[in-house]
mmCIF file of the N, C-alpha and C atoms, coordinates in Angstrom:
data_MODEL
# 
_entry.id   MODEL 
# 
loop_
_atom_site.group_PDB 
_atom_site.id 
_atom_site.type_symbol 
_atom_site.label_atom_id 
_atom_site.label_alt_id 
_atom_site.label_comp_id 
_atom_site.label_asym_id 
_atom_site.label_entity_id 
_atom_site.label_seq_id 
_atom_site.pdbx_PDB_ins_code 
_atom_site.Cartn_x 
_atom_site.Cartn_y 
_atom_site.Cartn_z 
_atom_site.occupancy 
_atom_site.B_iso_or_equiv 
_atom_site.pdbx_formal_charge 
_atom_site.auth_seq_id 
_atom_site.auth_comp_id 
_atom_site.auth_asym_id 
_atom_site.auth_atom_id 
_atom_site.pdbx_PDB_model_num 
ATOM 1   N N  . MET A 1 1  ? -19.118 -51.241 -10.169 1.00 0.00 ? 1  MET A N  1 
ATOM 2   C CA . MET A 1 1  ? -18.438 -51.947 -9.098  1.00 0.00 ? 1  MET A CA 1 
ATOM 3   C C  . MET A 1 1  ? -16.942 -51.714 -9.238  1.00 0.00 ? 1  MET A C  1 
ATOM 4   N N  . SER A 1 2  ? -16.264 -51.506 -8.136  1.00 0.00 ? 2  SER A N  1 
ATOM 5   C CA . SER A 1 2  ? -14.829 -51.249 -8.166  1.00 0.00 ? 2  SER A CA 1 
ATOM 6   C C  . SER A 1 2  ? -14.039 -52.549 -8.068  1.00 0.00 ? 2  SER A C  1 
ATOM 7   N N  . PHE A 1 3  ? -12.750 -52.465 -8.355  1.00 0.00 ? 3  PHE A N  1 
ATOM 8   C CA . PHE A 1 3  ? -11.850 -53.612 -8.243  1.00 0.00 ? 3  PHE A CA 1 
ATOM 9   C C  . PHE A 1 3  ? -11.913 -54.186 -6.830  1.00 0.00 ? 3  PHE A C  1 
ATOM 10  N N  . GLU A 1 4  ? -11.936 -53.307 -5.820  1.00 0.00 ? 4  GLU A N  1 
ATOM 11  C CA . GLU A 1 4  ? -11.991 -53.747 -4.434  1.00 0.00 ? 4  GLU A CA 1 
ATOM 12  C C  . GLU A 1 4  ? -13.307 -54.468 -4.133  1.00 0.00 ? 4  GLU A C  1 
ATOM 13  N N  . GLY A 1 5  ? -14.378 -54.067 -4.776  1.00 0.00 ? 5  GLY A N  1 
ATOM 14  C CA . GLY A 1 5  ? -15.675 -54.692 -4.564  1.00 0.00 ? 5  GLY A CA 1 
ATOM 15  C C  . GLY A 1 5  ? -15.781 -56.094 -5.126  1.00 0.00 ? 5  GLY A C  1 
ATOM 16  N N  . LEU A 1 6  ? -14.772 -56.521 -5.846  1.00 0.00 ? 6  LEU A N  1 
ATOM 17  C CA . LEU A 1 6  ? -14.768 -57.854 -6.443  1.00 0.00 ? 6  LEU A CA 1 
ATOM 18  C C  . LEU A 1 6  ? -13.893 -58.832 -5.664  1.00 0.00 ? 6  LEU A C  1 
ATOM 19  N N  . ALA A 1 7  ? -13.464 -58.457 -4.465  1.00 0.00 ? 7  ALA A N  1 
ATOM 20  C CA . ALA A 1 7  ? -12.537 -59.271 -3.684  1.00 0.00 ? 7  ALA A CA 1 
ATOM 21  C C  . ALA A 1 7  ? -13.091 -60.662 -3.364  1.00 0.00 ? 7  ALA A C  1 
ATOM 22  N N  . ASP A 1 8  ? -14.376 -60.781 -3.140  1.00 0.00 ? 8  ASP A N  1 
ATOM 23  C CA . ASP A 1 8  ? -14.964 -62.068 -2.758  1.00 0.00 ? 8  ASP A CA 1 
ATOM 24  C C  . ASP A 1 8  ? -15.583 -62.834 -3.925  1.00 0.00 ? 8  ASP A C  1 
ATOM 25  N N  . VAL A 1 9  ? -15.379 -62.339 -5.139  1.00 0.00 ? 9  VAL A N  1 
ATOM 26  C CA . VAL A 1 9  ? -15.959 -62.967 -6.322  1.00 0.00 ? 9  VAL A CA 1 
ATOM 27  C C  . VAL A 1 9  ? -15.161 -64.229 -6.677  1.00 0.00 ? 9  VAL A C  1 
ATOM 28  N N  . VAL A 1 10 ? -15.862 -65.269 -7.107  1.00 0.00 ? 10 VAL A N  1 
ATOM 29  C CA . VAL A 1 10 ? -15.210 -66.502 -7.546  1.00 0.00 ? 10 VAL A CA 1 
ATOM 30  C C  . VAL A 1 10 ? -15.005 -66.412 -9.053  1.00 0.00 ? 10 VAL A C  1 
ATOM 31  N N  . TRP A 1 11 ? -13.728 -66.307 -9.459  1.00 0.00 ? 11 TRP A N  1 
ATOM 32  C CA . TRP A 1 11 ? -13.382 -66.188 -10.879 1.00 0.00 ? 11 TRP A CA 1 
ATOM 33  C C  . TRP A 1 11 ? -13.145 -67.563 -11.470 1.00 0.00 ? 11 TRP A C  1 
ATOM 34  N N  . ARG A 1 12 ? -13.485 -67.706 -12.759 1.00 0.00 ? 12 ARG A N  1 
ATOM 35  C CA . ARG A 1 12 ? -13.256 -68.960 -13.482 1.00 0.00 ? 12 ARG A CA 1 
ATOM 36  C C  . ARG A 1 12 ? -12.487 -68.676 -14.756 1.00 0.00 ? 12 ARG A C  1 
ATOM 37  N N  . LYS A 1 13 ? -11.557 -69.598 -15.081 1.00 0.00 ? 13 LYS A N  1 
ATOM 38  C CA . LYS A 1 13 ? -10.799 -69.524 -16.323 1.00 0.00 ? 13 LYS A CA 1 
ATOM 39  C C  . LYS A 1 13 ? -11.129 -70.735 -17.166 1.00 0.00 ? 13 LYS A C  1 
ATOM 40  N N  . SER A 1 14 ? -10.985 -70.606 -18.452 1.00 0.00 ? 14 SER A N  1 
ATOM 41  C CA . SER A 1 14 ? -11.208 -71.719 -19.359 1.00 0.00 ? 14 SER A CA 1 
ATOM 42  C C  . SER A 1 14 ? -10.190 -72.822 -19.105 1.00 0.00 ? 14 SER A C  1 
ATOM 43  N N  . SER A 1 15 ? -10.638 -74.062 -19.223 1.00 0.00 ? 15 SER A N  1 
ATOM 44  C CA . SER A 1 15 ? -9.716  -75.193 -19.108 1.00 0.00 ? 15 SER A CA 1 
ATOM 45  C C  . SER A 1 15 ? -8.738  -75.228 -20.281 1.00 0.00 ? 15 SER A C  1 
ATOM 46  N N  . PHE A 1 16 ? -9.004  -74.450 -21.323 1.00 0.00 ? 16 PHE A N  1 
ATOM 47  C CA . PHE A 1 16 ? -8.127  -74.390 -22.484 1.00 0.00 ? 16 PHE A CA 1 
ATOM 48  C C  . PHE A 1 16 ? -6.948  -73.437 -22.279 1.00 0.00 ? 16 PHE A C  1 
ATOM 49  N N  . SER A 1 17 ? -6.897  -72.757 -21.147 1.00 0.00 ? 17 SER A N  1 
ATOM 50  C CA . SER A 1 17 ? -5.818  -71.795 -20.915 1.00 0.00 ? 17 SER A CA 1 
ATOM 51  C C  . SER A 1 17 ? -4.506  -72.479 -20.556 1.00 0.00 ? 17 SER A C  1 
ATOM 52  N N  . GLY A 1 18 ? -4.532  -73.740 -20.203 1.00 0.00 ? 18 GLY A N  1 
ATOM 53  C CA . GLY A 1 18 ? -3.318  -74.500 -19.913 1.00 0.00 ? 18 GLY A CA 1 
ATOM 54  C C  . GLY A 1 18 ? -2.865  -74.349 -18.476 1.00 0.00 ? 18 GLY A C  1 
ATOM 55  N N  . ASP A 1 19 ? -1.940  -75.218 -18.090 1.00 0.00 ? 19 ASP A N  1 
ATOM 56  C CA . ASP A 1 19 ? -1.445  -75.243 -16.715 1.00 0.00 ? 19 ASP A CA 1 
ATOM 57  C C  . ASP A 1 19 ? -0.478  -74.116 -16.406 1.00 0.00 ? 19 ASP A C  1 
ATOM 58  N N  . THR A 1 20 ? 0.088   -73.492 -17.415 1.00 0.00 ? 20 THR A N  1 
ATOM 59  C CA . THR A 1 20 ? 1.084   -72.454 -17.183 1.00 0.00 ? 20 THR A CA 1 
ATOM 60  C C  . THR A 1 20 ? 0.466   -71.073 -17.035 1.00 0.00 ? 20 THR A C  1 
ATOM 61  N N  . GLY A 1 21 ? -0.829  -70.958 -17.016 1.00 0.00 ? 21 GLY A N  1 
ATOM 62  C CA . GLY A 1 21 ? -1.491  -69.661 -16.876 1.00 0.00 ? 21 GLY A CA 1 
ATOM 63  C C  . GLY A 1 21 ? -1.956  -69.119 -18.205 1.00 0.00 ? 21 GLY A C  1 
ATOM 64  N N  . GLY A 1 22 ? -1.147  -69.249 -19.229 1.00 0.00 ? 22 GLY A N  1 
ATOM 65  C CA . GLY A 1 22 ? -1.536  -68.875 -20.579 1.00 0.00 ? 22 GLY A CA 1 
ATOM 66  C C  . GLY A 1 22 ? -2.186  -67.515 -20.715 1.00 0.00 ? 22 GLY A C  1 
ATOM 67  N N  . GLU A 1 23 ? -2.534  -67.172 -21.929 1.00 0.00 ? 23 GLU A N  1 
ATOM 68  C CA . GLU A 1 23 ? -3.280  -65.956 -22.210 1.00 0.00 ? 23 GLU A CA 1 
ATOM 69  C C  . GLU A 1 23 ? -4.748  -66.295 -22.027 1.00 0.00 ? 23 GLU A C  1 
ATOM 70  N N  . CYS A 1 24 ? -5.381  -65.695 -21.079 1.00 0.00 ? 24 CYS A N  1 
ATOM 71  C CA . CYS A 1 24 ? -6.773  -66.052 -20.844 1.00 0.00 ? 24 CYS A CA 1 
ATOM 72  C C  . CYS A 1 24 ? -7.515  -64.936 -20.135 1.00 0.00 ? 24 CYS A C  1 
ATOM 73  N N  . VAL A 1 25 ? -8.793  -65.008 -20.221 1.00 0.00 ? 25 VAL A N  1 
ATOM 74  C CA . VAL A 1 25 ? -9.659  -64.119 -19.465 1.00 0.00 ? 25 VAL A CA 1 
ATOM 75  C C  . VAL A 1 25 ? -10.325 -64.929 -18.365 1.00 0.00 ? 25 VAL A C  1 
ATOM 76  N N  . GLU A 1 26 ? -10.815 -64.229 -17.368 1.00 0.00 ? 26 GLU A N  1 
ATOM 77  C CA . GLU A 1 26 ? -11.556 -64.855 -16.287 1.00 0.00 ? 26 GLU A CA 1 
ATOM 78  C C  . GLU A 1 26 ? -12.963 -64.270 -16.285 1.00 0.00 ? 26 GLU A C  1 
ATOM 79  N N  . VAL A 1 27 ? -13.917 -65.076 -15.894 1.00 0.00 ? 27 VAL A N  1 
ATOM 80  C CA . VAL A 1 27 ? -15.297 -64.625 -15.782 1.00 0.00 ? 27 VAL A CA 1 
ATOM 81  C C  . VAL A 1 27 ? -15.829 -64.961 -14.398 1.00 0.00 ? 27 VAL A C  1 
ATOM 82  N N  . ALA A 1 28 ? -16.806 -64.189 -13.960 1.00 0.00 ? 28 ALA A N  1 
ATOM 83  C CA . ALA A 1 28 ? -17.435 -64.432 -12.666 1.00 0.00 ? 28 ALA A CA 1 
ATOM 84  C C  . ALA A 1 28 ? -18.897 -64.040 -12.726 1.00 0.00 ? 28 ALA A C  1 
ATOM 85  N N  . ALA A 1 29 ? -19.737 -64.894 -12.176 1.00 0.00 ? 29 ALA A N  1 
ATOM 86  C CA . ALA A 1 29 ? -21.156 -64.573 -12.041 1.00 0.00 ? 29 ALA A CA 1 
ATOM 87  C C  . ALA A 1 29 ? -21.317 -63.710 -10.801 1.00 0.00 ? 29 ALA A C  1 
ATOM 88  N N  . LEU A 1 30 ? -22.022 -62.601 -10.934 1.00 0.00 ? 30 LEU A N  1 
ATOM 89  C CA . LEU A 1 30 ? -22.223 -61.677 -9.820  1.00 0.00 ? 30 LEU A CA 1 
ATOM 90  C C  . LEU A 1 30 ? -23.628 -61.821 -9.238  1.00 0.00 ? 30 LEU A C  1 
ATOM 91  N N  . GLY A 1 31 ? -23.767 -61.403 -8.012  1.00 0.00 ? 31 GLY A N  1 
ATOM 92  C CA . GLY A 1 31 ? -25.030 -61.537 -7.290  1.00 0.00 ? 31 GLY A CA 1 
ATOM 93  C C  . GLY A 1 31 ? -26.202 -60.835 -7.933  1.00 0.00 ? 31 GLY A C  1 
ATOM 94  N N  . ASP A 1 32 ? -25.928 -59.789 -8.718  1.00 0.00 ? 32 ASP A N  1 
ATOM 95  C CA . ASP A 1 32 ? -27.024 -59.054 -9.360  1.00 0.00 ? 32 ASP A CA 1 
ATOM 96  C C  . ASP A 1 32 ? -27.442 -59.675 -10.694 1.00 0.00 ? 32 ASP A C  1 
ATOM 97  N N  . GLY A 1 33 ? -26.834 -60.819 -11.046 1.00 0.00 ? 33 GLY A N  1 
ATOM 98  C CA . GLY A 1 33 ? -27.177 -61.492 -12.295 1.00 0.00 ? 33 GLY A CA 1 
ATOM 99  C C  . GLY A 1 33 ? -26.265 -61.157 -13.451 1.00 0.00 ? 33 GLY A C  1 
ATOM 100 N N  . SER A 1 34 ? -25.388 -60.176 -13.290 1.00 0.00 ? 34 SER A N  1 
ATOM 101 C CA . SER A 1 34 ? -24.475 -59.818 -14.372 1.00 0.00 ? 34 SER A CA 1 
ATOM 102 C C  . SER A 1 34 ? -23.233 -60.703 -14.340 1.00 0.00 ? 34 SER A C  1 
ATOM 103 N N  . VAL A 1 35 ? -22.398 -60.550 -15.357 1.00 0.00 ? 35 VAL A N  1 
ATOM 104 C CA . VAL A 1 35 ? -21.176 -61.331 -15.488 1.00 0.00 ? 35 VAL A CA 1 
ATOM 105 C C  . VAL A 1 35 ? -20.002 -60.362 -15.596 1.00 0.00 ? 35 VAL A C  1 
ATOM 106 N N  . ALA A 1 36 ? -18.963 -60.597 -14.804 1.00 0.00 ? 36 ALA A N  1 
ATOM 107 C CA . ALA A 1 36 ? -17.754 -59.786 -14.846 1.00 0.00 ? 36 ALA A CA 1 
ATOM 108 C C  . ALA A 1 36 ? -16.704 -60.515 -15.676 1.00 0.00 ? 36 ALA A C  1 
ATOM 109 N N  . VAL A 1 37 ? -15.916 -59.758 -16.437 1.00 0.00 ? 37 VAL A N  1 
ATOM 110 C CA . VAL A 1 37 ? -14.853 -60.318 -17.280 1.00 0.00 ? 37 VAL A CA 1 
ATOM 111 C C  . VAL A 1 37 ? -13.593 -59.483 -17.059 1.00 0.00 ? 37 VAL A C  1 
ATOM 112 N N  . ARG A 1 38 ? -12.452 -60.169 -16.906 1.00 0.00 ? 38 ARG A N  1 
ATOM 113 C CA . ARG A 1 38 ? -11.179 -59.461 -16.735 1.00 0.00 ? 38 ARG A CA 1 
ATOM 114 C C  . ARG A 1 38 ? -10.036 -60.258 -17.337 1.00 0.00 ? 38 ARG A C  1 
ATOM 115 N N  . ASN A 1 39 ? -8.914  -59.603 -17.537 1.00 0.00 ? 39 ASN A N  1 
ATOM 116 C CA . ASN A 1 39 ? -7.693  -60.234 -18.033 1.00 0.00 ? 39 ASN A CA 1 
ATOM 117 C C  . ASN A 1 39 ? -7.043  -60.956 -16.860 1.00 0.00 ? 39 ASN A C  1 
ATOM 118 N N  . SER A 1 40 ? -6.832  -62.264 -16.983 1.00 0.00 ? 40 SER A N  1 
ATOM 119 C CA . SER A 1 40 ? -6.286  -63.028 -15.869 1.00 0.00 ? 40 SER A CA 1 
ATOM 120 C C  . SER A 1 40 ? -4.841  -62.661 -15.551 1.00 0.00 ? 40 SER A C  1 
ATOM 121 N N  . LYS A 1 41 ? -4.113  -62.140 -16.529 1.00 0.00 ? 41 LYS A N  1 
ATOM 122 C CA . LYS A 1 41 ? -2.717  -61.772 -16.299 1.00 0.00 ? 41 LYS A CA 1 
ATOM 123 C C  . LYS A 1 41 ? -2.575  -60.360 -15.723 1.00 0.00 ? 41 LYS A C  1 
ATOM 124 N N  . ALA A 1 42 ? -3.623  -59.563 -15.804 1.00 0.00 ? 42 ALA A N  1 
ATOM 125 C CA . ALA A 1 42 ? -3.584  -58.196 -15.283 1.00 0.00 ? 42 ALA A CA 1 
ATOM 126 C C  . ALA A 1 42 ? -4.950  -57.823 -14.707 1.00 0.00 ? 42 ALA A C  1 
ATOM 127 N N  . PRO A 1 43 ? -5.388  -58.499 -13.655 1.00 0.00 ? 43 PRO A N  1 
ATOM 128 C CA . PRO A 1 43 ? -6.722  -58.231 -13.114 1.00 0.00 ? 43 PRO A CA 1 
ATOM 129 C C  . PRO A 1 43 ? -6.911  -56.799 -12.628 1.00 0.00 ? 43 PRO A C  1 
ATOM 130 N N  . GLU A 1 44 ? -5.821  -56.154 -12.250 1.00 0.00 ? 44 GLU A N  1 
ATOM 131 C CA . GLU A 1 44 ? -5.913  -54.776 -11.769 1.00 0.00 ? 44 GLU A CA 1 
ATOM 132 C C  . GLU A 1 44 ? -6.165  -53.784 -12.898 1.00 0.00 ? 44 GLU A C  1 
ATOM 133 N N  . ALA A 1 45 ? -6.051  -54.244 -14.149 1.00 0.00 ? 45 ALA A N  1 
ATOM 134 C CA . ALA A 1 45 ? -6.234  -53.363 -15.307 1.00 0.00 ? 45 ALA A CA 1 
ATOM 135 C C  . ALA A 1 45 ? -7.693  -52.966 -15.522 1.00 0.00 ? 45 ALA A C  1 
ATOM 136 N N  . GLY A 1 46 ? -8.596  -53.708 -14.932 1.00 0.00 ? 46 GLY A N  1 
ATOM 137 C CA . GLY A 1 46 ? -10.004 -53.350 -15.060 1.00 0.00 ? 46 GLY A CA 1 
ATOM 138 C C  . GLY A 1 46 ? -10.892 -54.544 -15.316 1.00 0.00 ? 46 GLY A C  1 
ATOM 139 N N  . THR A 1 47 ? -12.146 -54.342 -15.101 1.00 0.00 ? 47 THR A N  1 
ATOM 140 C CA . THR A 1 47 ? -13.160 -55.376 -15.264 1.00 0.00 ? 47 THR A CA 1 
ATOM 141 C C  . THR A 1 47 ? -14.297 -54.785 -16.064 1.00 0.00 ? 47 THR A C  1 
ATOM 142 N N  . ILE A 1 48 ? -14.838 -55.575 -16.967 1.00 0.00 ? 48 ILE A N  1 
ATOM 143 C CA . ILE A 1 48 ? -16.027 -55.131 -17.695 1.00 0.00 ? 48 ILE A CA 1 
ATOM 144 C C  . ILE A 1 48 ? -17.200 -56.017 -17.290 1.00 0.00 ? 48 ILE A C  1 
ATOM 145 N N  . PHE A 1 49 ? -18.386 -55.469 -17.385 1.00 0.00 ? 49 PHE A N  1 
ATOM 146 C CA . PHE A 1 49 ? -19.580 -56.149 -16.905 1.00 0.00 ? 49 PHE A CA 1 
ATOM 147 C C  . PHE A 1 49 ? -20.592 -56.296 -18.030 1.00 0.00 ? 49 PHE A C  1 
ATOM 148 N N  . PHE A 1 50 ? -21.225 -57.461 -18.079 1.00 0.00 ? 50 PHE A N  1 
ATOM 149 C CA . PHE A 1 50 ? -22.214 -57.766 -19.094 1.00 0.00 ? 50 PHE A CA 1 
ATOM 150 C C  . PHE A 1 50 ? -23.467 -58.322 -18.432 1.00 0.00 ? 50 PHE A C  1 
ATOM 151 N N  . THR A 1 51 ? -24.605 -58.095 -19.069 1.00 0.00 ? 51 THR A N  1 
ATOM 152 C CA . THR A 1 51 ? -25.831 -58.762 -18.630 1.00 0.00 ? 51 THR A CA 1 
ATOM 153 C C  . THR A 1 51 ? -25.744 -60.215 -19.091 1.00 0.00 ? 51 THR A C  1 
ATOM 154 N N  . ARG A 1 52 ? -26.589 -61.051 -18.553 1.00 0.00 ? 52 ARG A N  1 
ATOM 155 C CA . ARG A 1 52 ? -26.628 -62.455 -18.987 1.00 0.00 ? 52 ARG A CA 1 
ATOM 156 C C  . ARG A 1 52 ? -26.985 -62.543 -20.472 1.00 0.00 ? 52 ARG A C  1 
ATOM 157 N N  . GLU A 1 53 ? -27.870 -61.671 -20.932 1.00 0.00 ? 53 GLU A N  1 
ATOM 158 C CA . GLU A 1 53 ? -28.272 -61.678 -22.334 1.00 0.00 ? 53 GLU A CA 1 
ATOM 159 C C  . GLU A 1 53 ? -27.095 -61.319 -23.243 1.00 0.00 ? 53 GLU A C  1 
ATOM 160 N N  . GLU A 1 54 ? -26.301 -60.348 -22.825 1.00 0.00 ? 54 GLU A N  1 
ATOM 161 C CA . GLU A 1 54 ? -25.117 -59.967 -23.607 1.00 0.00 ? 54 GLU A CA 1 
ATOM 162 C C  . GLU A 1 54 ? -24.106 -61.113 -23.661 1.00 0.00 ? 54 GLU A C  1 
ATOM 163 N N  . MET A 1 55 ? -23.893 -61.786 -22.537 1.00 0.00 ? 55 MET A N  1 
ATOM 164 C CA . MET A 1 55 ? -22.960 -62.923 -22.519 1.00 0.00 ? 55 MET A CA 1 
ATOM 165 C C  . MET A 1 55 ? -23.487 -64.064 -23.387 1.00 0.00 ? 55 MET A C  1 
ATOM 166 N N  . ALA A 1 56 ? -24.784 -64.290 -23.349 1.00 0.00 ? 56 ALA A N  1 
ATOM 167 C CA . ALA A 1 56 ? -25.375 -65.349 -24.169 1.00 0.00 ? 56 ALA A CA 1 
ATOM 168 C C  . ALA A 1 56 ? -25.147 -65.064 -25.649 1.00 0.00 ? 56 ALA A C  1 
ATOM 169 N N  . ALA A 1 57 ? -25.303 -63.808 -26.054 1.00 0.00 ? 57 ALA A N  1 
ATOM 170 C CA . ALA A 1 57 ? -25.075 -63.439 -27.455 1.00 0.00 ? 57 ALA A CA 1 
ATOM 171 C C  . ALA A 1 57 ? -23.612 -63.667 -27.825 1.00 0.00 ? 57 ALA A C  1 
ATOM 172 N N  . TRP A 1 58 ? -22.683 -63.317 -26.937 1.00 0.00 ? 58 TRP A N  1 
ATOM 173 C CA . TRP A 1 58 ? -21.252 -63.516 -27.187 1.00 0.00 ? 58 TRP A CA 1 
ATOM 174 C C  . TRP A 1 58 ? -20.937 -65.005 -27.336 1.00 0.00 ? 58 TRP A C  1 
ATOM 175 N N  . VAL A 1 59 ? -21.420 -65.815 -26.408 1.00 0.00 ? 59 VAL A N  1 
ATOM 176 C CA . VAL A 1 59 ? -21.153 -67.258 -26.458 1.00 0.00 ? 59 VAL A CA 1 
ATOM 177 C C  . VAL A 1 59 ? -21.737 -67.864 -27.731 1.00 0.00 ? 59 VAL A C  1 
ATOM 178 N N  . GLN A 1 60 ? -22.935 -67.460 -28.105 1.00 0.00 ? 60 GLN A N  1 
ATOM 179 C CA . GLN A 1 60 ? -23.538 -67.957 -29.347 1.00 0.00 ? 60 GLN A CA 1 
ATOM 180 C C  . GLN A 1 60 ? -22.668 -67.606 -30.549 1.00 0.00 ? 60 GLN A C  1 
ATOM 181 N N  . GLY A 1 61 ? -22.159 -66.376 -30.575 1.00 0.00 ? 61 GLY A N  1 
ATOM 182 C CA . GLY A 1 61 ? -21.283 -65.953 -31.659 1.00 0.00 ? 61 GLY A CA 1 
ATOM 183 C C  . GLY A 1 61 ? -20.005 -66.761 -31.704 1.00 0.00 ? 61 GLY A C  1 
ATOM 184 N N  . CYS A 1 62 ? -19.442 -67.044 -30.531 1.00 0.00 ? 62 CYS A N  1 
ATOM 185 C CA . CYS A 1 62 ? -18.225 -67.870 -30.457 1.00 0.00 ? 62 CYS A CA 1 
ATOM 186 C C  . CYS A 1 62 ? -18.496 -69.277 -30.979 1.00 0.00 ? 62 CYS A C  1 
ATOM 187 N N  . ARG A 1 63 ? -19.582 -69.860 -30.539 1.00 0.00 ? 63 ARG A N  1 
ATOM 188 C CA . ARG A 1 63 ? -19.930 -71.220 -30.990 1.00 0.00 ? 63 ARG A CA 1 
ATOM 189 C C  . ARG A 1 63 ? -20.165 -71.264 -32.492 1.00 0.00 ? 63 ARG A C  1 
ATOM 190 N N  . ALA A 1 64 ? -20.680 -70.182 -33.051 1.00 0.00 ? 64 ALA A N  1 
ATOM 191 C CA . ALA A 1 64 ? -20.967 -70.138 -34.481 1.00 0.00 ? 64 ALA A CA 1 
ATOM 192 C C  . ALA A 1 64 ? -19.720 -69.787 -35.320 1.00 0.00 ? 64 ALA A C  1 
ATOM 193 N N  . GLY A 1 65 ? -18.600 -69.506 -34.636 1.00 0.00 ? 65 GLY A N  1 
ATOM 194 C CA . GLY A 1 65 ? -17.373 -69.209 -35.361 1.00 0.00 ? 65 GLY A CA 1 
ATOM 195 C C  . GLY A 1 65 ? -17.254 -67.772 -35.850 1.00 0.00 ? 65 GLY A C  1 
ATOM 196 N N  . GLU A 1 66 ? -18.116 -66.887 -35.348 1.00 0.00 ? 66 GLU A N  1 
ATOM 197 C CA . GLU A 1 66 ? -18.118 -65.501 -35.827 1.00 0.00 ? 66 GLU A CA 1 
ATOM 198 C C  . GLU A 1 66 ? -16.855 -64.730 -35.500 1.00 0.00 ? 66 GLU A C  1 
ATOM 199 N N  . PHE A 1 67 ? -16.056 -65.210 -34.554 1.00 0.00 ? 67 PHE A N  1 
ATOM 200 C CA . PHE A 1 67 ? -14.852 -64.484 -34.135 1.00 0.00 ? 67 PHE A CA 1 
ATOM 201 C C  . PHE A 1 67 ? -13.583 -65.281 -34.394 1.00 0.00 ? 67 PHE A C  1 
ATOM 202 N N  . ASP A 1 68 ? -13.693 -66.354 -35.162 1.00 0.00 ? 68 ASP A N  1 
ATOM 203 C CA . ASP A 1 68 ? -12.544 -67.213 -35.420 1.00 0.00 ? 68 ASP A CA 1 
ATOM 204 C C  . ASP A 1 68 ? -11.389 -66.467 -36.077 1.00 0.00 ? 68 ASP A C  1 
ATOM 205 N N  . ASP A 1 69 ? -11.685 -65.443 -36.838 1.00 0.00 ? 69 ASP A N  1 
ATOM 206 C CA . ASP A 1 69 ? -10.631 -64.699 -37.522 1.00 0.00 ? 69 ASP A CA 1 
ATOM 207 C C  . ASP A 1 69 ? -9.779  -63.874 -36.551 1.00 0.00 ? 69 ASP A C  1 
ATOM 208 N N  . LEU A 1 70 ? -10.189 -63.774 -35.295 1.00 0.00 ? 70 LEU A N  1 
ATOM 209 C CA . LEU A 1 70 ? -9.445  -63.004 -34.305 1.00 0.00 ? 70 LEU A CA 1 
ATOM 210 C C  . LEU A 1 70 ? -8.439  -63.853 -33.537 1.00 0.00 ? 70 LEU A C  1 
ATOM 211 N N  . THR A 1 71 ? -8.426  -65.146 -33.793 1.00 0.00 ? 71 THR A N  1 
ATOM 212 C CA . THR A 1 71 ? -7.493  -66.025 -33.068 1.00 0.00 ? 71 THR A CA 1 
ATOM 213 C C  . THR A 1 71 ? -6.402  -66.535 -33.957 1.00 0.00 ? 71 THR A C  1 
# 
């Protein structure tokens, strides 16, 4: 899917990103069941796509603290 093809997508940001925009990513559920992810400060830089199963594995890893060393 191209950047232009995402014009009508509803993007969501974490409530932890703060009121000033902060450093954050945005996610969107797509009609085909996949999930789009992009940099909220540079959406034109590109979007990556994940299956629901891939996103579930990522969220589980985050909840388990597997990526805490990256923050």
